[in-house]
C-alpha positions as CSV (number, residue, x, y, z in Angstrom):
1,M,-61.0,-97.0,-12.8
2,E,-62.2,-95.2,-15.9
3,T,-60.6,-96.3,-19.1
4,S,-60.2,-93.8,-21.9
5,L,-61.8,-94.7,-25.2
6,E,-59.3,-92.6,-27.1
7,N,-56.8,-94.5,-29.2
8,I,-53.2,-94.2,-27.9
9,G,-51.7,-95.2,-31.2
10,T,-52.1,-97.3,-34.3
11,L,-51.5,-101.0,-35.2
12,E,-50.7,-102.2,-38.7
13,Y,-49.6,-105.5,-40.3
14,V,-46.5,-104.8,-42.4
15,L,-43.5,-106.4,-44.1
16,D,-40.6,-105.3,-42.1
17,K,-38.0,-103.5,-44.2
18,Y,-35.0,-105.1,-42.5
19,S,-36.0,-108.6,-41.5
20,K,-38.2,-109.1,-44.5
21,I,-40.7,-110.8,-42.1
22,W,-44.4,-109.9,-41.8
23,S,-44.8,-108.1,-38.4
24,W,-46.9,-105.7,-36.4
25,K,-46.0,-102.0,-36.5
26,V,-47.2,-99.8,-33.6
27,T,-47.0,-96.0,-33.7
28,G,-47.8,-93.4,-31.1
29,D,-45.8,-92.0,-28.1
30,R,-47.9,-93.6,-25.3
31,A,-48.3,-96.9,-27.2
32,V,-44.6,-97.3,-28.0
33,G,-43.7,-96.4,-24.4
34,M,-46.0,-99.0,-22.9
35,I,-45.5,-101.8,-25.4
36,S,-41.7,-101.6,-25.5
37,R,-41.7,-102.3,-21.8
38,L,-44.1,-105.3,-22.1
39,V,-43.0,-107.0,-25.3
40,A,-39.4,-108.1,-25.1
41,E,-39.2,-109.0,-28.8
42,A,-40.1,-105.5,-30.0
43,W,-37.5,-103.4,-31.9
44,Y,-37.5,-99.8,-33.1
45,G,-38.9,-99.0,-36.5
46,E,-37.8,-96.5,-39.1
47,N,-39.4,-93.4,-37.6
48,V,-39.6,-91.9,-34.1
49,N,-42.4,-93.3,-31.9
50,E,-42.6,-96.5,-34.0
51,I,-41.8,-100.1,-33.0
52,I,-41.9,-103.4,-34.9
53,I,-43.3,-106.6,-33.1
54,P,-42.9,-110.1,-34.5
55,D,-46.1,-111.8,-35.5
56,N,-46.6,-114.9,-33.4
57,T,-49.3,-116.3,-31.0
58,E,-47.7,-114.9,-27.8
59,T,-47.3,-111.4,-29.2
60,V,-50.9,-111.4,-30.5
61,K,-52.1,-112.3,-27.0
62,Q,-50.0,-109.6,-25.4
63,L,-51.3,-107.0,-27.9
64,K,-54.9,-108.1,-27.3
65,L,-54.3,-107.8,-23.5
66,I,-53.0,-104.3,-23.8
67,M,-55.7,-103.2,-26.3
68,D,-58.4,-104.3,-23.9
69,R,-57.4,-101.4,-21.7
70,Y,-55.7,-99.0,-24.1
71,P,-57.2,-99.1,-27.6
72,L,-55.1,-98.8,-30.7
73,E,-56.5,-97.8,-34.1
74,I,-56.3,-101.0,-36.1
75,L,-55.2,-100.2,-39.7
76,S,-55.2,-103.9,-40.8
77,K,-58.6,-105.0,-39.5
78,T,-59.0,-108.1,-41.6
79,V,-55.6,-109.6,-40.7
80,W,-56.0,-108.7,-37.0
81,Q,-59.5,-110.4,-36.9
82,R,-58.1,-113.5,-38.6
83,K,-55.2,-113.7,-36.2
84,I,-57.4,-113.3,-33.1
85,V,-59.8,-116.0,-34.3
86,K,-56.9,-118.4,-34.9
87,T,-55.2,-117.6,-31.6
88,Y,-58.3,-118.1,-29.5
89,A,-59.9,-120.9,-31.4
90,P,-61.1,-123.6,-29.0
91,K,-58.9,-126.6,-28.8
92,P,-60.2,-130.2,-28.6
93,T,-60.3,-131.4,-25.0
94,L,-60.4,-134.8,-23.3
95,P,-63.7,-135.7,-21.7
96,P,-63.5,-135.7,-17.9
97,V,-63.3,-139.0,-16.0
98,K,-66.7,-140.1,-14.7
99,L,-66.2,-142.2,-11.5
100,K,-68.8,-144.8,-10.6
101,L,-69.5,-144.1,-7.0
102,K,-72.2,-145.5,-4.7
103,R,-73.6,-144.0,-1.5
104,A,-71.5,-145.8,1.1
105,K,-72.8,-146.3,4.7
106,A,-70.6,-144.8,7.4
107,G,-69.4,-147.1,10.2
108,D,-71.0,-147.3,13.7
109,Q,-68.3,-145.0,15.1
110,F,-69.6,-142.1,13.0
111,R,-72.0,-139.7,14.6
112,G,-74.0,-137.6,12.2
113,K,-75.7,-137.7,8.8
114,L,-73.9,-137.5,5.4
115,L,-75.5,-135.9,2.4
116,N,-75.7,-138.2,-0.7
117,F,-72.6,-136.7,-2.4
118,Q,-70.6,-137.1,0.9
119,K,-71.6,-140.7,1.0
120,E,-70.1,-141.0,-2.5
121,G,-67.0,-139.2,-1.2
122,L,-66.7,-141.9,1.5
123,D,-67.0,-144.5,-1.2
124,F,-64.2,-142.9,-3.1
125,L,-62.0,-142.9,-0.1
126,M,-62.8,-146.6,0.6
127,K,-62.1,-147.5,-3.1
128,S,-58.8,-145.5,-2.9
129,S,-57.7,-147.5,0.1
130,G,-57.4,-144.3,2.0
131,N,-54.7,-142.9,-0.2
132,A,-56.4,-140.0,-1.9
133,L,-56.7,-136.3,-2.6
134,L,-60.1,-135.0,-1.7
135,A,-60.3,-131.7,-3.7
136,D,-64.0,-130.8,-3.3
137,E,-64.7,-127.1,-3.6
138,M,-64.7,-125.3,-0.4
139,G,-67.7,-125.6,1.8
140,L,-68.7,-129.2,0.8
141,G,-67.6,-130.9,4.0
142,K,-64.2,-132.4,3.3
143,T,-63.6,-132.7,7.1
144,V,-66.8,-134.7,7.8
145,Q,-66.1,-137.0,4.8
146,T,-62.6,-137.7,6.2
147,L,-63.9,-138.4,9.7
148,S,-66.6,-140.7,8.3
149,Y,-63.8,-142.6,6.6
150,A,-61.8,-142.8,9.8
151,A,-64.9,-144.3,11.5
152,T,-65.6,-146.8,8.7
153,E,-62.2,-148.1,7.6
154,K,-60.3,-150.7,9.7
155,Q,-57.2,-149.7,11.8
156,T,-57.3,-146.0,11.1
157,F,-56.2,-145.0,14.7
158,P,-53.9,-143.5,15.9
159,L,-54.6,-140.8,13.4
160,L,-52.6,-137.6,12.8
161,V,-54.2,-134.4,11.5
162,V,-51.7,-131.8,10.1
163,A,-53.4,-128.5,9.5
164,P,-52.9,-124.7,9.5
165,L,-52.6,-123.3,13.1
166,V,-55.9,-121.4,12.8
167,T,-57.9,-124.6,12.1
168,L,-56.7,-126.8,15.0
169,N,-59.5,-126.0,17.4
170,N,-62.0,-126.5,14.6
171,W,-60.7,-130.0,14.0
172,E,-61.0,-130.8,17.7
173,R,-64.7,-129.6,17.7
174,E,-65.5,-131.6,14.5
175,I,-64.0,-134.7,16.0
176,A,-66.2,-134.4,19.1
177,K,-69.2,-133.7,17.0
178,F,-68.9,-136.5,14.5
179,L,-67.0,-139.4,16.1
180,K,-67.9,-141.8,18.9
181,K,-65.4,-143.4,21.2
182,K,-64.4,-147.0,20.6
183,S,-63.1,-148.9,23.5
184,R,-60.2,-151.4,23.3
185,N,-62.6,-154.3,23.1
186,G,-64.4,-152.7,20.2
187,R,-67.5,-151.5,22.0
188,I,-68.9,-148.1,20.8
189,I,-69.4,-145.6,23.6
190,E,-72.2,-143.3,22.4
191,S,-71.7,-140.6,25.0
192,D,-67.9,-140.2,24.4
193,S,-65.6,-139.1,21.6
194,P,-62.1,-140.3,20.7
195,S,-59.3,-138.9,22.8
196,V,-57.5,-135.9,21.2
197,T,-54.1,-134.4,21.8
198,I,-53.3,-131.0,20.2
199,I,-49.6,-130.5,19.9
200,R,-48.8,-126.8,20.6
201,T,-45.1,-126.8,21.4
202,G,-42.0,-127.6,19.4
203,K,-40.1,-128.9,22.4
204,S,-39.4,-132.6,22.1
205,H,-41.0,-135.0,24.7
206,E,-42.9,-138.3,24.7
207,L,-46.4,-137.9,23.5
208,P,-49.4,-139.4,25.4
209,K,-51.3,-142.3,24.0
210,T,-54.4,-140.9,22.3
211,D,-56.6,-141.8,19.4
212,I,-56.0,-138.6,17.4
213,Y,-53.1,-136.1,17.3
214,I,-53.5,-132.6,15.8
215,I,-50.5,-130.4,14.9
216,N,-49.9,-127.4,12.7
217,Y,-47.5,-127.6,9.7
218,E,-44.9,-125.2,11.3
219,L,-44.3,-127.5,14.3
220,L,-44.2,-130.8,12.4
221,F,-40.5,-130.8,11.6
222,K,-39.6,-130.3,15.3
223,R,-41.9,-133.1,16.5
224,N,-41.1,-135.5,13.7
225,D,-39.1,-137.9,15.9
226,D,-41.8,-138.0,18.7
227,L,-44.5,-138.7,16.1
228,S,-42.5,-141.4,14.5
229,K,-42.6,-143.4,17.8
230,I,-46.4,-143.7,18.4
231,G,-47.4,-146.1,15.7
232,L,-49.5,-143.8,13.5
233,K,-51.8,-145.5,11.1
234,T,-53.3,-142.5,9.2
235,I,-52.1,-139.1,8.2
236,V,-54.6,-136.4,7.1
237,C,-53.1,-133.2,5.6
238,D,-55.7,-130.4,5.7
239,E,-55.1,-127.5,3.3
240,V,-52.6,-129.8,1.6
241,H,-51.5,-127.0,-0.8
242,N,-49.1,-126.1,2.1
243,L,-47.0,-129.0,0.8
244,R,-46.7,-127.7,-2.7
245,S,-43.0,-127.0,-2.4
246,K,-40.7,-130.0,-2.1
247,T,-37.9,-128.0,-0.7
248,T,-39.6,-126.9,2.6
249,Q,-39.1,-128.5,6.0
250,K,-42.8,-129.2,6.4
251,Y,-42.9,-131.1,3.1
252,K,-39.8,-133.2,4.2
253,A,-41.4,-133.8,7.6
254,V,-44.7,-135.1,6.1
255,K,-42.8,-137.1,3.5
256,K,-40.8,-138.8,6.2
257,L,-43.9,-139.7,8.3
258,A,-45.9,-140.9,5.3
259,A,-43.1,-143.4,4.6
260,L,-43.3,-145.0,8.0
261,P,-44.1,-148.8,7.8
262,S,-47.0,-148.3,10.2
263,I,-48.8,-145.8,8.0
264,L,-51.7,-147.4,6.0
265,Y,-53.7,-144.3,4.9
266,R,-52.6,-140.9,3.5
267,I,-55.4,-138.3,2.8
268,G,-54.9,-134.8,1.4
269,L,-57.6,-132.2,1.7
270,S,-57.8,-128.9,-0.3
271,G,-60.4,-127.1,-2.4
272,T,-57.4,-125.3,-4.0
273,P,-54.5,-127.9,-4.1
274,I,-52.7,-125.8,-6.8
275,Y,-52.1,-122.1,-6.0
276,N,-49.8,-120.8,-8.7
277,R,-48.5,-123.5,-11.1
278,G,-49.7,-126.9,-12.1
279,S,-46.4,-128.5,-11.3
280,E,-47.2,-127.9,-7.6
281,I,-49.4,-130.9,-7.7
282,W,-46.4,-133.3,-7.9
283,P,-45.1,-133.0,-4.3
284,I,-48.6,-133.5,-3.0
285,I,-49.3,-136.6,-5.1
286,D,-45.8,-137.9,-4.2
287,I,-46.8,-138.1,-0.6
288,I,-50.3,-139.5,-1.1
289,K,-49.4,-142.0,-3.9
290,P,-45.6,-142.1,-4.4
291,G,-44.6,-142.9,-8.0
292,L,-48.0,-142.2,-9.6
293,L,-46.6,-139.2,-11.5
294,G,-43.0,-140.6,-11.7
295,S,-40.0,-138.7,-10.4
296,F,-40.2,-134.9,-10.5
297,K,-37.8,-135.0,-13.4
298,E,-40.0,-137.5,-15.3
299,F,-43.1,-135.5,-14.5
300,C,-41.6,-132.3,-15.8
301,E,-40.2,-133.9,-19.0
302,Y,-43.7,-135.3,-19.9
303,F,-46.1,-132.6,-18.6
304,C,-44.2,-129.3,-18.4
305,Y,-42.0,-126.7,-20.0
306,V,-39.7,-124.4,-18.0
307,N,-40.4,-120.7,-18.3
308,D,-37.9,-117.8,-18.4
309,K,-37.9,-117.8,-14.6
310,G,-37.0,-121.4,-14.3
311,K,-40.5,-122.5,-13.1
312,A,-42.1,-125.7,-14.4
313,I,-45.4,-124.8,-16.1
314,V,-47.8,-127.6,-17.2
315,L,-48.1,-127.6,-21.0
316,E,-51.5,-126.4,-22.3
317,N,-52.0,-129.6,-24.3
318,K,-51.1,-131.8,-21.3
319,R,-53.4,-130.2,-18.7
320,A,-56.5,-132.3,-19.5
321,S,-54.5,-135.6,-19.5
322,L,-53.0,-134.6,-16.2
323,R,-56.4,-133.9,-14.8
324,N,-57.7,-137.3,-16.1
325,E,-54.7,-139.1,-14.6
326,L,-55.4,-137.6,-11.2
327,Q,-59.1,-138.3,-11.3
328,K,-58.5,-141.9,-12.4
329,H,-56.2,-142.8,-9.6
330,V,-56.1,-140.4,-6.7
331,M,-58.3,-137.2,-6.8
332,L,-62.0,-136.5,-6.3
333,R,-63.2,-133.1,-7.3
334,R,-66.8,-131.8,-7.0
335,K,-68.1,-128.3,-7.3
336,K,-71.0,-126.9,-5.3
337,S,-73.0,-126.2,-8.5
338,D,-72.8,-129.9,-9.3
339,V,-73.8,-131.5,-6.0
340,L,-75.7,-128.9,-3.9
341,K,-78.7,-128.1,-6.1
342,E,-80.5,-126.7,-3.0
343,L,-77.6,-124.3,-2.2
344,K,-78.6,-120.7,-3.1
345,D,-76.5,-118.8,-5.7
346,K,-73.4,-116.7,-5.1
347,V,-73.7,-113.4,-7.0
348,R,-70.6,-111.1,-7.5
349,Y,-70.8,-107.4,-8.1
350,K,-68.0,-105.1,-9.2
351,E,-69.0,-101.8,-7.5
352,V,-67.1,-98.6,-8.4
353,I,-66.8,-96.2,-5.5
354,A,-65.1,-92.8,-5.2
355,A,-61.5,-92.5,-4.0
356,D,-59.2,-89.6,-3.0
357,T,-57.4,-89.3,-6.3
358,D,-55.3,-86.3,-5.3
359,Y,-53.7,-88.4,-2.5
360,Y,-53.5,-91.5,-4.7
361,L,-51.7,-89.8,-7.6
362,E,-49.3,-87.9,-5.3
363,E,-48.3,-91.1,-3.6
364,L,-48.2,-93.0,-6.9
365,D,-45.7,-90.4,-8.2
366,K,-43.5,-91.1,-5.2
367,I,-43.7,-94.8,-5.8
368,W,-42.6,-94.5,-9.4
369,T,-39.8,-92.1,-8.6
370,K,-38.5,-94.6,-6.1
371,V,-38.8,-97.5,-8.6
372,E,-36.9,-95.7,-11.2
373,A,-34.0,-95.0,-8.8
374,E,-34.0,-98.6,-7.6
375,Q,-34.0,-100.0,-11.1
376,K,-31.1,-97.7,-12.0
377,D,-29.1,-99.0,-9.0
378,A,-30.1,-102.6,-9.3
379,E,-27.2,-104.9,-10.0
380,T,-29.2,-108.2,-10.4
381,E,-32.4,-109.3,-12.0
382,F,-33.5,-110.4,-8.5
383,S,-33.1,-106.8,-7.2
384,K,-35.1,-105.4,-10.2
385,S,-37.9,-107.9,-9.6
386,A,-38.0,-107.2,-5.9
387,S,-38.2,-103.5,-6.6
388,Y,-41.2,-104.0,-8.9
389,H,-42.9,-106.3,-6.3
390,R,-42.5,-103.6,-3.6
391,A,-43.9,-101.0,-6.0
392,I,-47.0,-103.1,-6.7
393,Q,-47.6,-103.8,-3.0
394,S,-47.2,-100.1,-2.2
395,E,-49.7,-99.1,-4.9
396,R,-52.2,-101.6,-3.5
397,Q,-51.9,-100.1,0.0
398,I,-52.4,-96.4,-1.2
399,A,-55.3,-97.5,-3.3
400,G,-56.9,-99.0,-0.2
401,I,-56.3,-95.9,1.9
402,A,-57.7,-93.6,-0.8
403,K,-60.9,-95.7,-0.8
404,V,-61.4,-96.0,3.0
405,P,-63.9,-93.1,3.6
406,H,-66.1,-94.4,0.7
407,V,-65.8,-98.1,1.8
408,I,-67.0,-97.0,5.2
409,N,-70.1,-95.3,3.7
410,F,-70.8,-98.3,1.5
411,V,-70.6,-100.6,4.6
412,K,-72.9,-98.3,6.6
413,N,-75.5,-98.4,3.8
414,I,-75.5,-102.2,3.8
415,M,-75.7,-102.2,7.6
416,E,-78.9,-100.0,7.5
417,I,-80.9,-103.0,6.2
418,E,-80.0,-104.8,9.4
419,E,-78.2,-107.8,7.8
420,S,-75.0,-109.4,8.9
421,V,-72.0,-108.4,6.9
422,V,-68.4,-109.6,6.5
423,V,-65.8,-107.1,5.2
424,F,-62.5,-108.4,4.0
425,C,-59.4,-106.3,3.7
426,H,-55.7,-107.0,3.1
427,H,-53.5,-104.4,4.9
428,K,-53.5,-104.0,8.7
429,V,-53.7,-100.2,8.4
430,I,-56.9,-100.6,6.4
431,H,-58.3,-103.1,9.0
432,R,-57.6,-100.6,11.8
433,L,-59.2,-97.7,9.9
434,L,-62.3,-99.7,9.2
435,H,-62.5,-101.0,12.7
436,D,-62.1,-97.6,14.3
437,N,-64.6,-95.8,12.0
438,L,-67.3,-98.5,12.3
439,Q,-67.4,-98.7,16.1
440,E,-71.1,-97.8,16.1
441,F,-71.8,-101.4,14.9
442,S,-69.6,-103.1,17.6
443,P,-67.6,-105.0,15.0
444,V,-65.8,-108.3,15.7
445,S,-62.5,-108.9,14.0
446,I,-60.3,-111.6,12.6
447,I,-56.7,-110.5,12.0
448,G,-53.3,-112.2,11.9
449,G,-51.6,-112.6,15.3
450,Q,-54.7,-113.4,17.3
451,T,-54.7,-116.3,19.7
452,D,-56.9,-119.3,18.8
453,S,-59.3,-118.6,21.7
454,T,-59.7,-114.9,20.8
455,R,-60.3,-115.7,17.1
456,Q,-62.9,-118.4,17.9
457,S,-64.6,-116.1,20.4
458,E,-65.0,-113.4,17.7
459,I,-66.4,-116.0,15.3
460,D,-68.8,-117.3,17.8
461,K,-70.1,-113.8,18.7
462,F,-70.8,-113.2,15.0
463,Q,-72.5,-116.5,14.4
464,R,-74.7,-116.0,17.4
465,G,-75.8,-112.6,16.2
466,E,-74.2,-110.7,19.0
467,S,-72.5,-108.5,16.3
468,K,-73.7,-108.0,12.8
469,L,-70.3,-106.8,11.4
470,M,-67.2,-108.9,11.0
471,I,-64.0,-107.2,9.7
472,A,-61.4,-109.8,8.6
473,G,-58.0,-109.9,7.1
474,I,-58.4,-111.7,3.8
475,R,-55.5,-114.1,4.4
476,A,-56.3,-114.5,8.1
477,G,-60.0,-115.2,7.6
478,N,-60.1,-117.2,4.4
479,V,-59.7,-120.8,5.9
480,G,-61.0,-122.8,8.7
481,I,-64.1,-120.7,9.7
482,N,-67.8,-120.7,9.1
483,L,-69.6,-117.4,8.6
484,T,-72.9,-118.6,7.3
485,R,-74.8,-116.1,9.5
486,A,-74.0,-113.4,6.8
487,K,-75.1,-113.2,3.3
488,Y,-73.2,-110.0,2.3
489,V,-69.4,-110.1,1.9
490,I,-67.5,-106.9,0.9
491,F,-64.0,-106.9,-0.4
492,A,-62.6,-103.5,0.6
493,E,-59.3,-104.5,-1.0
494,L,-58.3,-106.9,-3.7
495,D,-55.8,-109.7,-3.3
496,W,-53.7,-110.9,-6.3
497,S,-54.8,-114.6,-6.0
498,P,-58.3,-115.6,-7.1
499,A,-58.0,-118.6,-4.9
500,I,-57.8,-116.3,-1.8
501,H,-61.0,-114.6,-2.9
502,R,-62.8,-117.9,-3.5
503,Q,-61.8,-119.2,-0.1
504,A,-63.0,-116.0,1.5
505,E,-66.4,-116.0,-0.3
506,D,-66.9,-119.6,0.7
507,R,-66.7,-118.9,4.4
508,L,-70.3,-117.8,3.7
509,H,-71.2,-119.8,0.7
510,R,-71.2,-123.3,2.1
511,I,-73.4,-126.0,3.6
512,G,-75.7,-124.3,6.1
513,Q,-76.2,-121.1,4.1
514,K,-79.9,-120.6,3.5
515,N,-79.6,-117.4,1.5
516,T,-78.1,-116.1,-1.8
517,V,-74.6,-114.8,-1.0
518,F,-73.8,-111.3,-2.4
519,A,-70.1,-110.6,-2.9
520,Y,-69.2,-106.9,-3.5
521,Y,-65.8,-106.1,-4.9
522,L,-65.2,-102.4,-4.3
523,I,-63.3,-100.7,-7.1
524,G,-61.6,-97.3,-6.4
525,N,-62.5,-94.9,-9.2
526,G,-59.3,-93.3,-10.5
527,T,-57.0,-96.1,-9.1
528,L,-55.7,-99.3,-10.7
529,D,-58.3,-101.4,-8.9
530,D,-60.2,-101.9,-12.1
531,H,-57.3,-103.6,-13.8
532,V,-56.6,-105.7,-10.7
533,A,-60.2,-106.8,-10.8
534,D,-59.9,-107.7,-14.4
535,V,-56.9,-109.9,-13.5
536,L,-59.1,-111.7,-11.0
537,V,-62.3,-111.9,-13.0
538,D,-61.1,-112.5,-16.6
539,K,-58.2,-114.8,-16.5
540,S,-58.5,-118.6,-16.3
541,Y,-55.6,-120.2,-14.6
542,E,-53.5,-123.1,-15.6
543,I,-54.6,-124.3,-12.2
544,D,-58.3,-124.2,-13.2
545,E,-57.7,-126.0,-16.4
546,I,-56.2,-128.9,-14.5
547,M,-58.8,-128.9,-11.8
548,D,-62.0,-127.8,-13.6
549,E,-61.5,-128.0,-17.4
550,S,-61.5,-124.2,-17.7
551,K,-59.1,-122.3,-20.0
552,D,-56.0,-120.3,-19.4
553,N,-55.5,-117.3,-21.7
554,Y,-52.5,-115.4,-20.3
555,E,-49.5,-116.0,-18.0
556,N,-49.8,-114.1,-14.7
557,K,-46.6,-112.2,-15.4
558,D,-48.1,-110.5,-18.5
559,K,-50.8,-109.0,-16.4
560,A,-48.5,-108.0,-13.6
561,E,-46.2,-106.3,-16.0
562,L,-49.2,-104.5,-17.6
563,I,-50.1,-103.1,-14.1
564,L,-46.5,-101.7,-13.8
565,A,-46.7,-100.2,-17.3
566,Q,-50.0,-98.6,-16.3
567,I,-48.5,-97.1,-13.2
568,Q,-45.8,-95.4,-15.2
569,D,-48.3,-94.3,-17.9
570,K,-50.6,-92.9,-15.3
571,V,-47.8,-90.9,-13.6
572,R,-46.5,-89.6,-17.0
573,S,-49.9,-88.4,-18.1
574,K,-51.0,-87.0,-14.7
């Protein structure tokens, strides 16, 4: 979306007449209208279209965030520059923990070859006594490292794998590929693999005796009693961020199983163990190594503060120490750029394409009219928040529809060079429109609601080259699949979570990829796509600072509120 370079108001550092405190004064109709909705501490000034904002670190950040998109004429340039430098001055950080790992040899029951860094991952699991969080970036082979550990450590079977539904068949295939059968007398059977039972029903009944059981998170609570009776030795939780809330049934079910006397090893796997807030790491660690981070109350008192919505956020000055504590005792985290020197690059492009702005603005007007009515009638803060959430989701869908004809043209241009392409979208209506209008390429699809066999058949067709075009739902196709046949990935719509985009990109950018991966983020000109892209590209999460030493500049809610303010500003100035 194009951003006007015209100033929407002025910004001046002044001594407030009434409070006698040095503050920021903003003038201008549009500036006052937008900032008064975003900065709760603002109060009206002496004149019309004038507000006063207290001078503190948070308000300077908020003003900077707004001015990146909507410039203000700065009347106190020297003061503003000094404040910006002070606010964003780099803070001293703790050096990361460097683990001394050797290249361990996998046991005789393992079938396959580990890369050097995977051998070090096996060594880490051995030294952690099988109670560890393997948080390698997506595409580095966490599954194969875990199976190598199961084949190397003593008394790992029976083993339970808890995973998302869409990955169950993939686990079964990987087990057959990488593990050999061991008979009761300890003899290795080269031509056979461990017996596997995939649990697909919630109905309680006695489970057969097998080496490995595989179940999805949603069924675990219903089959907890049956699983408690089979003498499990190992629990592997794939995509362990599914356990980030300690109030869910799946968390309680895993917690109960992990506490069984027979359980010797507890392994969590996830390239993105934290999705939204750093405090989500506590429930995961409490299953893998109970007590390491204390009780939840103790963890929050030491590492966190509680925000205005009652959520525990890890303090900025505690994030490095939390990361170091995890790395010392329970977590191994490697990035592809660190360990796969031979892996080709991943290149991102923000591509601005045309959009049907008449349709978009007309629908945007309807959304804002509805929001205003709902806000007026809302009796609780929850109702107001839900109304805003619906408005943002509605705006995302109409932006997607407004772009569809031009997304189709973009995809056709890429397809002309006869390369395999994956297109990710968010809404089912967009998925259907793309699929119907790109029939000439015989596309295969991944979308929510497919059976496991249908989904796998579509993936296999793509990987064999029977179709060169895959259209996937971004949340249905972001985990548990390998799409290394393609080197072009196109995001027709943008999701709010950078973790979702990374997971989707890394379906292509992983071990086995021989080409540079090109990721195109298609931005609808005249829509709010550009600002959503900025949210994804610019901000460094609290999550990333804990996991990868990167910095967090803004709270998510600031940017979400800015999007809402821009919706209203766009409608008002239409």
